[in-house]
C-alpha positions as CSV (number, residue, x, y, z in Angstrom):
1,M,45.5,-22.7,99.9
2,E,42.8,-24.4,97.8
3,E,40.5,-21.5,98.4
4,K,43.2,-19.1,97.2
5,A,43.8,-21.2,94.0
6,R,40.0,-21.3,93.3
7,G,39.8,-17.5,93.7
8,R,42.7,-17.0,91.2
9,L,41.0,-19.4,88.8
10,N,37.8,-17.5,89.0
11,E,39.6,-14.2,88.4
12,H,41.4,-15.8,85.4
13,N,38.0,-17.0,84.0
14,K,36.5,-13.6,84.4
15,I,39.4,-12.0,82.5
16,V,39.1,-14.6,79.7
17,M,35.4,-14.1,79.4
18,C,35.9,-10.3,79.2
19,G,38.3,-10.8,76.3
20,R,35.8,-13.2,74.6
21,N,32.9,-10.8,75.0
22,Y,35.0,-8.0,73.6
23,Y,35.8,-10.1,70.6
24,Y,32.2,-11.2,70.1
25,A,30.9,-7.6,70.3
26,H,33.4,-6.4,67.7
27,R,32.7,-9.5,65.5
28,I,29.0,-8.6,65.5
29,M,29.8,-5.0,64.6
30,S,32.0,-6.1,61.7
31,E,29.3,-8.4,60.4
32,Q,26.6,-5.7,60.6
33,F,28.8,-2.9,59.3
34,P,31.5,-4.7,57.2
35,K,32.8,-1.6,55.4
36,E,33.4,0.3,58.6
37,N,34.7,-2.4,60.9
38,L,37.3,-5.2,60.8
39,S,37.6,-7.8,63.5
40,I,40.7,-10.1,63.6
41,M,41.1,-13.1,65.9
42,H,44.7,-14.3,66.3
43,D,45.9,-17.5,68.0
44,K,49.4,-18.9,68.2
45,M,50.5,-22.3,69.4
46,D,54.1,-23.6,69.7
47,K,55.2,-27.1,68.7
48,T,54.9,-28.4,72.2
49,K,51.2,-28.0,72.2
50,T,50.6,-29.4,68.7
51,S,51.3,-32.5,66.7
52,I,53.3,-30.6,64.1
53,P,55.8,-33.0,62.4
54,R,59.3,-32.8,63.7
55,L,62.5,-33.6,61.9
56,H,63.7,-37.0,63.0
57,I,66.9,-36.9,60.9
58,K,68.6,-33.5,60.8
59,S,71.0,-32.5,58.0
60,K,74.5,-31.4,59.0
61,S,73.7,-27.8,58.2
62,I,71.1,-27.5,60.9
63,V,72.6,-29.7,63.7
64,G,72.9,-27.6,66.8
65,T,70.4,-25.0,65.7
66,N,67.0,-24.5,67.3
67,L,64.3,-24.3,64.6
68,G,61.5,-22.4,66.1
69,L,58.2,-23.7,64.8
70,S,54.8,-22.4,65.6
71,L,51.3,-22.5,64.2
72,I,49.4,-19.3,63.8
73,G,45.7,-19.1,63.0
74,M,43.8,-15.9,61.9
75,R,40.1,-15.3,61.3
76,T,38.8,-12.1,60.0
77,H,35.3,-10.6,60.0
78,G,34.3,-7.5,58.0
79,H,35.7,-5.3,55.2
80,K,33.7,-7.2,52.6
81,T,33.8,-5.7,49.1
């Protein structure tokens, strides 16, 4: 079982590195040729993974509702004017 889990982790790590290498290659292209290329990195975290403040006292108008809250980060490279 441990060997199977290790194999799955290695496969996951390969996929992650492929995604990172893809991003790095496009980032370099957008830095070298900024008018022809645009590279955007997007990351999203929900409130369970962050220390985003939460409402401790809810008003009557929002009691029973689920306020979805997330943090989104964007970084762009290229298309410099």
